[in-house]
C-alpha positions as CSV (number, residue, x, y, z in Angstrom):
1,M,21.4,0.5,82.8
2,Y,22.6,3.8,82.4
3,E,24.9,2.6,79.7
4,M,22.3,0.5,78.3
5,M,20.0,3.3,77.5
6,C,22.5,5.8,76.8
7,G,24.9,4.1,74.9
8,R,28.0,5.7,77.7
9,L,28.8,5.4,80.9
10,P,27.5,8.7,83.5
11,F,30.7,9.0,84.3
12,C,34.1,8.5,82.8
13,N,37.4,9.6,83.9
14,Q,40.9,7.5,83.6
15,D,41.9,8.8,87.1
16,H,40.4,6.8,89.9
17,E,40.0,9.6,92.3
18,K,38.7,12.1,89.8
19,L,36.2,9.2,89.1
20,F,34.7,8.6,92.2
21,E,34.5,12.3,92.7
22,L,32.4,12.7,89.5
23,I,30.3,9.5,90.7
24,L,29.8,11.3,94.3
25,M,29.5,14.9,93.5
26,E,28.5,15.7,89.7
27,D,24.8,15.5,88.4
28,I,24.0,13.1,86.0
29,K,23.5,14.1,82.5
30,F,20.7,12.6,80.3
31,P,20.9,12.3,76.3
32,C,17.8,14.7,75.3
33,T,16.5,11.8,73.0
34,L,16.0,9.9,76.6
35,S,12.3,9.7,77.4
36,S,11.3,11.4,80.3
37,D,10.1,7.7,82.0
38,A,13.9,6.7,81.7
39,K,15.4,9.5,83.0
40,S,13.0,9.1,85.9
41,L,13.4,5.9,86.7
42,L,17.5,6.1,86.0
43,S,17.7,9.2,88.3
44,R,15.4,7.1,90.9
45,L,18.3,4.4,91.0
46,L,21.3,6.6,90.7
47,M,20.4,8.5,93.8
48,K,23.9,9.6,95.3
49,D,22.3,9.1,98.5
50,P,22.0,5.3,98.7
51,N,19.8,5.7,101.8
52,K,17.0,7.4,99.0
53,R,18.0,5.2,96.0
54,H,14.7,3.2,95.0
55,R,16.2,-0.4,94.5
56,E,12.6,-1.0,93.6
57,A,11.8,2.0,90.9
58,I,12.3,-0.8,88.5
59,L,9.4,-2.6,89.7
60,Y,7.5,0.3,88.3
61,T,8.1,1.9,84.9
62,P,6.3,1.3,81.4
63,W,9.1,-1.1,81.0
64,Q,8.0,-3.7,84.1
65,T,6.5,-6.3,81.6
66,I,7.6,-9.5,82.9
67,H,4.1,-10.4,84.8
68,T,2.2,-8.9,81.5
69,L,4.5,-11.4,79.6
70,A,4.6,-14.2,82.0
71,S,0.4,-14.4,82.0
72,H,0.0,-13.9,78.5
73,T,2.4,-16.9,77.8
74,H,1.8,-19.4,80.5
75,P,1.0,-23.0,79.3
76,G,-2.1,-23.5,80.9
77,Q,-4.1,-20.5,78.8
78,P,-5.6,-22.4,75.3
79,N,-4.6,-20.9,72.2
80,T,-1.9,-18.8,74.0
81,P,1.3,-18.7,71.9
82,W,5.0,-19.8,73.7
83,P,6.8,-16.3,73.3
84,T,9.4,-15.6,70.7
85,G,13.0,-16.0,71.0
86,L,13.0,-12.3,71.3
87,Q,10.6,-12.1,73.5
88,K,12.3,-15.7,75.7
89,A,15.6,-13.5,75.3
90,L,14.3,-9.9,76.7
91,L,12.4,-11.9,79.3
92,T,15.7,-13.5,80.8
93,I,17.5,-9.9,80.5
94,H,14.7,-8.4,82.1
95,W,14.7,-10.9,85.1
96,K,18.3,-10.7,85.5
97,L,17.9,-6.9,86.0
98,L,16.0,-7.4,88.3
99,Q,17.5,-9.7,90.2
100,F,20.7,-7.8,90.6
101,Y,18.8,-4.3,91.4
102,L,16.6,-6.3,94.4
103,T,19.5,-8.1,95.5
């Protein structure tokens, strides 16, 4: 998710031992263009201590729209259009991310 939002990996090194050291010891740096909501989400998901990591953090973000979009595109609601191709793609990606981070 960090790579998707920032366009790069949070840590990178050809030497695997050095990479593991960076992951365990270095603070995560965020681009200045990243929103505070995005920084907050990524910080909670990438906590060093797994016991403090907020795997459910993704459910409580401004991007959590799957239920909102789904409720507005339900076939039982009259005059409500089905999602467009882009909306369907975003819902699919969103759902897969939720499944990945919650399992």
